[in-house]
TORLUM-476435 format. One record per atom (N, C-alpha, C, O): residue in three letters; atom name; x, y, z. Coordinates in steps of 0.001 Angstrom, whole numbers, plus 500000, padded with zeros to 6 digits. Each point is the difference from the previous one (the first is absolute). Layout:
TORLUM-476435
REC   rest   atom       xx       yy       zz
REC    ALA     CA        X        Y        Z
...
END
This chain:
TORLUM-476435
REC   rest   atom       xx       yy       zz
REC    MET      N   200120   904184   887718
REC    MET     CA   499053   500938   500966
REC    MET      C   498633   499802   499221
REC    MET      O   499932   499843   498781
REC    MET      N   499140   500181   501969
REC    MET     CA   498587   500008   499610
REC    MET      C   499358   501488   499577
REC    MET      O   500058   500953   500777
REC    THR      N   499464   499114   498199
REC    THR     CA   499344   501388   499763
REC    THR      C   498382   499841   500749
REC    THR      O   499406   498924   500075
REC    LEU      N   500101   502293   500399
REC    LEU     CA   498767   499655   500282
REC    LEU      C   499132   501039   498918
REC    LEU      O   500327   501092   499536
REC    ASP      N   498387   498059   500264
REC    ASP     CA   498988   500672   499299
REC    ASP      C   499404   501349   500704
REC    ASP      O   499817   500069   501215
REC    PRO      N   499927   500904   497951
REC    PRO     CA   499392   501177   500866
REC    PRO      C   498461   499466   500623
REC    PRO      O   499563   500581   500993
REC    PHE      N   499869   498614   498560
REC    PHE     CA   498772   499550   500800
REC    PHE      C   500219   499416   501140
REC    PHE      O   499225   500290   500911
REC    VAL      N   501891   498720   499370
REC    VAL     CA   500290   499601   501102
REC    VAL      C   500750   501123   500964
REC    VAL      O   499990   499818   501217
REC    LEU      N   500610   501257   498257
REC    LEU     CA   500513   500804   500934
REC    LEU      C   499002   500682   500427
REC    LEU      O   499995   500088   501228
REC    LEU      N   498932   500568   498111
REC    LEU     CA   498584   500373   500348
REC    LEU      C   499483   499234   501237
REC    LEU      O   499754   500481   501106
REC    VAL      N   500131   498250   498500
REC    VAL     CA   499297   499126   501161
REC    VAL      C   501059   500027   501298
REC    VAL      O   499549   499934   501144
REC    PHE      N   501447   500137   498681
REC    PHE     CA   500749   500037   501654
REC    PHE      C   500120   501518   500292
REC    PHE      O   500246   500174   501194
REC    ALA      N   499669   500857   498180
REC    ALA     CA   499628   501390   500425
REC    ALA      C   498593   500191   500738
REC    ALA      O   499746   500748   500945
REC    GLY      N   499376   498341   498342
REC    GLY     CA   498459   499797   500869
REC    GLY      C   500169   499458   501173
REC    GLY      O   499549   500400   501073
REC    LEU      N   501199   498554   498691
REC    LEU     CA   500064   499290   501468
REC    LEU      C   500571   500914   501042
REC    LEU      O   499356   500326   500997
REC    LEU      N   501889   500089   498750
REC    LEU     CA   500771   500821   500729
REC    LEU      C   499118   501097   500893
REC    LEU      O   500057   500226   501209
REC    VAL      N   499110   500371   497764
REC    VAL     CA   499153   501083   500357
REC    VAL      C   498899   499433   501232
REC    VAL      O   499923   500513   501116
REC    CYS      N   499282   498354   498425
REC    CYS     CA   499244   499454   500699
REC    CYS      C   500592   499681   501463
REC    CYS      O   499337   500255   501006
REC    CYS      N   502067   499119   499061
REC    CYS     CA   500486   499813   501215
REC    CYS      C   500229   501231   500914
REC    CYS      O   499860   500006   501223
REC    LEU      N   500543   501114   497937
REC    LEU     CA   500479   501056   500877
REC    LEU      C   498613   500638   500494
REC    LEU      O   499931   500337   501182
REC    LEU      N   499013   499837   498019
REC    LEU     CA   498848   500304   500633
REC    LEU      C   499337   499237   500986
REC    LEU      O   499392   500624   500869
REC    CYS      N   500616   497802   499165
REC    CYS     CA   499834   499357   501195
REC    CYS      C   500716   500228   501074
REC    CYS      O   499381   500241   501037
REC    LEU      N   501992   499741   498986
REC    LEU     CA   500901   500387   500904
REC    LEU      C   499727   501798   500643
REC    LEU      O   500479   500454   501040
REC    TYR      N   498852   500098   498221
REC    TYR     CA   499389   501125   500597
REC    TYR      C   498920   499899   500513
REC    TYR      O   499775   500758   500944
REC    ARG      N   499440   498529   498743
REC    ARG     CA   498877   499424   500833
REC    ARG      C   500095   499379   501085
REC    ARG      O   499127   500113   500861
REC    ILE      N   501914   499141   499297
REC    ILE     CA   500207   499102   501104
REC    ILE      C   500526   500954   501254
REC    ILE      O   499668   499784   501166
REC    GLY      N   501167   501258   498438
REC    GLY     CA   500422   501051   500939
REC    GLY      C   498921   500915   500330
REC    GLY      O   499810   500144   501208
REC    LYS      N   499606   500363   498179
REC    LYS     CA   499093   501167   500341
REC    LYS      C   498594   499706   499816
REC    LYS      O   499143   500884   499984
REC    GLY      N   500628   497963   499885
REC    GLY     CA   498496   499337   500042
REC    GLY      C   499052   500818   501078
REC    GLY      O   500403   500263   501133
REC    PRO      N   498699   499993   498531
REC    PRO     CA   499074   500579   501360
REC    PRO      C   499714   498974   500746
REC    PRO      O   499791   500309   501173
REC    SER      N   500102   498340   498526
REC    SER     CA   499237   498976   501006
REC    SER      C   500850   498562   499828
REC    SER      O   500638   499789   498969
REC    ALA      N   499323   499392   501958
REC    ALA     CA   500233   498893   499780
REC    ALA      C   499700   499033   498904
REC    ALA      O   500854   499315   499439
REC    PRO      N   497917   500681   500309
REC    PRO     CA   499511   499165   498928
REC    PRO      C   500837   501005   498323
REC    PRO      O   500286   499492   498916
REC    ASP      N   499819   501454   501364
REC    ASP     CA   500448   500658   498597
REC    ASP      C   501560   499360   499966
REC    ASP      O   500436   499360   499043
REC    ARG      N   500093   500846   501817
REC    ARG     CA   501457   499334   500368
REC    ARG      C   499844   498538   499423
REC    ARG      O   500660   499713   499002
REC    MET      N   498643   499502   501474
REC    MET     CA   499940   498656   499895
REC    MET      C   499836   499629   498346
REC    MET      O   500816   499290   499412
REC    VAL      N   497865   501375   499874
REC    VAL     CA   499986   500085   498730
REC    VAL      C   501298   500400   499044
REC    VAL      O   500174   499482   498897
REC    ALA      N   500451   501219   501509
REC    ALA     CA   501336   500467   499558
REC    ALA      C   501170   499078   500058
REC    ALA      O   500952   499986   499220
REC    ILE      N   498838   499213   501859
REC    ILE     CA   501067   498892   500103
REC    ILE      C   499592   499091   499087
REC    ILE      O   500969   499584   499364
REC    ASP      N   498052   499953   500317
REC    ASP     CA   499204   498807   499279
REC    ASP      C   500600   500369   498877
REC    ASP      O   500865   499324   499443
REC    VAL      N   498633   501968   500088
REC    VAL     CA   500168   500337   498284
REC    VAL      C   501569   500331   499963
REC    VAL      O   500515   500022   498882
REC    LEU      N   500067   500165   501923
REC    LEU     CA   501714   499995   499890
REC    LEU      C   500587   498807   499805
REC    LEU      O   501053   499933   499366
REC    GLY      N   498182   498673   501291
REC    GLY     CA   500412   498488   499683
REC    GLY      C   499736   499842   498604
REC    GLY      O   500797   499416   499266
REC    THR      N   498174   501052   500346
REC    THR     CA   499293   499954   498479
REC    THR      C   500878   500440   499114
REC    THR      O   500184   499398   498942
REC    VAL      N   500375   501551   501337
REC    VAL     CA   500894   500829   499246
REC    VAL      C   501318   499279   499870
REC    VAL      O   500587   499894   498923
REC    VAL      N   499842   499628   502187
REC    VAL     CA   501325   499136   500081
REC    VAL      C   499500   498843   499238
REC    VAL      O   500935   499697   499259
REC    VAL      N   497993   499423   500511
REC    VAL     CA   499949   498956   499424
REC    VAL      C   499976   500762   498240
REC    VAL      O   500578   499515   499027
REC    GLY      N   498913   501263   500981
REC    GLY     CA   499952   500582   498259
REC    GLY      C   501637   500233   499879
REC    GLY      O   500458   499537   498956
REC    PHE      N   500061   500804   501515
REC    PHE     CA   501471   500283   499773
REC    PHE      C   500915   498601   499898
REC    PHE      O   500941   499970   499206
REC    VAL      N   498739   498856   501643
REC    VAL     CA   500551   498922   499542
REC    VAL      C   499328   499302   498871
REC    VAL      O   500599   499216   499264
REC    ALA      N   498209   501072   500623
REC    ALA     CA   499527   499308   498594
REC    ALA      C   500535   500914   498621
REC    ALA      O   500223   499329   498992
REC    VAL      N   499932   501745   500943
REC    VAL     CA   500678   500565   498907
REC    VAL      C   501668   499655   500031
REC    VAL      O   500668   500052   498967
REC    MET      N   499810   499654   502111
REC    MET     CA   501169   499401   499907
REC    MET      C   500229   498669   499419
REC    MET      O   500967   499648   499325
REC    THR      N   497863   499561   501081
REC    THR     CA   499748   498572   499438
REC    THR      C   500028   500140   498350
REC    THR      O   500637   499325   499191
REC    ALA      N   498615   501587   500625
REC    ALA     CA   499840   499930   498380
REC    ALA      C   501043   500681   499280
REC    ALA      O   500049   499966   498770
REC    LEU      N   500985   500799   502109
REC    LEU     CA   501096   500559   499354
REC    LEU      C   501151   498931   499809
REC    LEU      O   500639   499869   498956
REC    THR      N   499498   499555   501929
REC    THR     CA   501067   498811   500419
REC    THR      C   499814   498791   499940
REC    THR      O   500741   499153   500500
REC    ALA      N   498057   500601   498766
REC    ALA     CA   499473   498377   499987
REC    ALA      C   500337   499216   501062
REC    ALA      O   499722   498807   499880
REC    LYS      N   500836   501569   501187
REC    LYS     CA   500299   499172   501259
REC    LYS      C   498730   499517   500692
REC    LYS      O   499276   500873   500478
REC    GLU      N   500396   497978   499627
REC    GLU     CA   498528   499515   500563
REC    GLU      C   500013   499998   501492
REC    GLU      O   498895   499976   500540
REC    TYR      N   502265   500046   500289
REC    TYR     CA   500120   499950   501309
REC    TYR      C   499322   501435   500331
REC    TYR      O   499177   500065   500914
REC    LEU      N   501116   500895   498462
REC    LEU     CA   499117   501215   500238
REC    LEU      C   498759   500006   500032
REC    LEU      O   499474   500810   500763
REC    LEU      N   499861   498498   498608
REC    LEU     CA   498426   499752   500041
REC    LEU      C   499771   499179   501390
REC    LEU      O   498937   500380   500491
REC    ASP      N   501620   498741   500221
REC    ASP     CA   499934   499299   500765
REC    ASP      C   500192   501074   501572
REC    ASP      O   499511   499945   501129
REC    VAL      N   501504   501014   498142
REC    VAL     CA   500099   500895   501337
REC    VAL      C   498916   501240   500085
REC    VAL      O   499827   500517   501104
REC    ALA      N   499703   499797   498163
REC    ALA     CA   498576   500619   499478
REC    ALA      C   498902   499439   500740
REC    ALA      O   499596   500705   500925
REC    ILE      N   499790   498130   498879
REC    ILE     CA   499350   499423   500690
REC    ILE      C   500132   499680   501482
REC    ILE      O   499023   500002   500750
REC    VAL      N   502124   499745   499619
REC    VAL     CA   499978   499707   501486
REC    VAL      C   499884   501739   500706
REC    VAL      O   499272   500331   500935
REC    TRP      N   501487   500387   498443
REC    TRP     CA   499939   501654   500573
REC    TRP      C   498559   500086   500106
REC    TRP      O   499544   500205   501126
REC    ALA      N   499505   499652   497709
REC    ALA     CA   498643   500515   499924
REC    ALA      C   499176   499044   501348
REC    ALA      O   499205   500586   500734
REC    LEU      N   501030   498268   499414
REC    LEU     CA   499557   499218   501024
REC    LEU      C   500236   500656   501486
REC    LEU      O   499147   500189   500868
REC    VAL      N   502196   500090   499173
REC    VAL     CA   500562   500465   501285
REC    VAL      C   499282   501285   500360
REC    VAL      O   499479   500223   501093
REC    SER      N   500552   500648   497804
REC    SER     CA   499082   501356   500063
REC    SER      C   498664   499898   500348
REC    SER      O   499558   500726   500890
REC    PHE      N   499652   498384   498467
REC    PHE     CA   498617   499514   500538
REC    PHE      C   499999   499773   501325
REC    PHE      O   499439   500812   500735
REC    VAL      N   501174   498074   499780
REC    VAL     CA   500067   499719   501315
REC    VAL      C   500310   501152   500769
REC    VAL      O   499145   500179   500867
REC    GLY      N   501948   500842   499137
REC    GLY     CA   500451   500821   500623
REC    GLY      C   498701   501083   500083
REC    GLY      O   499760   500547   501076
REC    THR      N   499394   499740   497694
REC    THR     CA   499091   501064   500085
REC    THR      C   498807   499511   501097
REC    THR      O   499483   500828   500750
REC    LEU      N   500110   497653   499271
REC    LEU     CA   499284   499371   500966
REC    LEU      C   500234   500489   501240
REC    LEU      O   499319   500734   500717
REC    ALA      N   501923   498668   499463
REC    ALA     CA   500509   500196   501560
REC    ALA      C   499792   501823   500326
REC    ALA      O   499532   500475   501035
REC    LEU      N   500884   500173   497958
REC    LEU     CA   500108   501506   500259
REC    LEU      C   498478   500398   500319
REC    LEU      O   499790   500925   500784
REC    ALA      N   499127   498371   498605
REC    ALA     CA   498831   500539   500003
REC    ALA      C   499604   499413   501194
REC    ALA      O   499190   500651   500660
REC    LYS      N   501180   498276   499783
REC    LYS     CA   499426   499436   501520
REC    LYS      C   500270   500997   501005
REC    LYS      O   499175   500423   500809
REC    PHE      N   502345   500018   499065
REC    PHE     CA   500728   500857   500850
REC    PHE      C   498917   501348   500388
REC    PHE      O   499561   500396   501080
REC    VAL      N   500248   500086   497502
REC    VAL     CA   499291   501388   500002
REC    VAL      C   498643   499854   500602
REC    VAL      O   499385   500997   500376
REC    GLU      N   500142   497844   499727
REC    GLU     CA   498670   499794   500416
REC    GLU      C   499689   499918   501089
REC    GLU      O   498970   500265   500620
REC    GLY      N   502486   499134   499759
REC    GLY     CA   500213   499814   501525
REC    GLY      C   499546   498551   500897
REC    GLY      O   499776   499872   501203
REC    ARG      N   500194   499130   497691
REC    ARG     CA   499791   498825   500683
REC    ARG      C   501442   499023   499648
REC    ARG      O   500911   500328   499240
REC    GLU      N   498991   498502   501487
REC    GLU     CA   501050   498974   500153
REC    GLU      C   499978   499512   498455
REC    GLU      O   499031   500043   499241
REC    LEU      N   502240   499495   500486
REC    LEU     CA   500185   499067   498789
REC    LEU      C   499164   498893   500054
REC    LEU      O   499494   499577   498960
REC    ASP      N   500294   499902   502108
REC    ASP     CA   499410   498593   500141
REC    ASP      C   498428   500378   499931
REC    ASP      O   499248   499026   499951
REC    ASP      N   500250   502046   500040
REC    ASP     CA   498370   499869   500087
REC    ASP      C   499605   499935   498760
REC    ASP      O   498802   499895   499738
END
C-alpha cells in the first residue's frame, strides 16, 4: 500500500474544500453567471484532482483524461454562457 505524504493530503484537502465551496455556489448562487463561474471552477478543480493522481500513480493516461476534461469543461462553459446570454449556439 502506498503511503501519502502530508503535503499530498493537504493538497487533496484543499481541492476538496474548493469542490465543496463550488457546489455551494452552484446551489445558492445569487445569479446565473455566478453559478456558471462555479461550474467552470469545479471543472478546473477536477482537473487538479486528476493531475495530482497522475503525479502519485505515474499513470500517463490520467493526464490525457485531465486534458479532455479541461476541453469539455471549456466547451460546456461556452455553451452555458451563450445560453445565459440568450443567444443560439450558432450565433
